N, C-alpha and C positions, 0 to 999 in steps of 0.2 A: 656385459649383457643385458637386458634392463625387460622387466612387465612388462608388456604393451596390455593396456588395460582400462576402460573410459567408465567415468562418472558420470554419473547419466543427471539431472534433479529434477528429469519430466521422463514418460512412455512417448515417444514418436514410432507409428507408424502411419500406414499408407491405406491411402485409399481401397476399400473392399474390391473397387474394376482392376486394382491388379492383379488378385488369385482372380478373378474371370475373365482376367484375359491370358491368365496361364502364365503371365510372369512372377506372381510370388503366389507363396507357402498363406494358407488363409489365417492363419497365426500370424502372419508377418502382417493383418493386415484388420483396421477398426473395422468389427461388424457390420454390420447394416445395423439394422434394429440395438442399437445398443440400450442395455435398461440398468437400469436400479436396480442395487443389492445383486447382483449377479457376476457370479466369479465367469472371465473372460480365460485362455491360456495365448500367450505372446512368445513370439522365435525373438529374437534379434542376431546378427553377425556381430563376431566377435567377445570381445569377453569382457561384461560389465558390471557395472556396482548403482545399486537403486537401494533410496531410503524408506528404510521398514515403519518409522514410529510414523508417521502423517502421512495427510495429502499431498498429490503428486499431478499437475496436470497430463492427463494426454491430450496430445495434439498430433495433428496428420504432417508425414512428414512425405513431398517429391525426391529428395535425397538433398546431397550436399547442407545439409543444416537448413536448409529450407524450412521452415514453422510454419503452420497456425497456429492462430489462437484456439484456446483451449476448451475442445468438447466435450470432455466431462471432465470430474475432478474423482481420481482412482487411489485406490491401494493397496501396493504391490503386498502380495501374501506368500508370495514363493519364486525362487529363483533357484537356477542349476543351471552349472557351466559342466558343457561338455567339447568333447571334439568329434569332429563328422570328415575323416582323412585328415590332413593334416590341418585342418581350420578348426577355430573356437565359434561355441555357439551359445546363447544365452537362452535359456528358454524359462517361462515361469506361468505365474498366474496371479491377474489382476483385481480386484470386486472394484466392481463401479458403484460408488459411493452419490454423486449427480452429473446428469448429460443437463450439458450447456444449448439451450437452445436460441442464444442470442449475440447480441456485439458484446456487453456488456465485457470489463473484466472481471475477472474469477479469482487468481492470483496477483499478489506485490512479491513478487520473488517468493522464493518457498510456503510464502504466505498465504492459506486461501481465505476470500474475501467477504 
């Protein structure tokens, strides 16, 4: 028997329209007015591990590992794993360092440019 865990080099959340349409919880989505310096909650299904020692990209996902270019650079500040019934979830907090409003490349692997 093994332990199912996923390492995430980024924080991938859904478009806020998924919350507005009633498909997702607000914490599963990128906030509508993302602001640098603010701290936001996130929620992901599954047991996930995030990097704490620097900035990671915040990306938008449509599922099945379909990811956008980074929407922002964030620092993960808290992560908690918990059970909801028989399912594991990961919730936490992230601080927005910089919001990207262009199509430039902002990360090279794990390195912010």
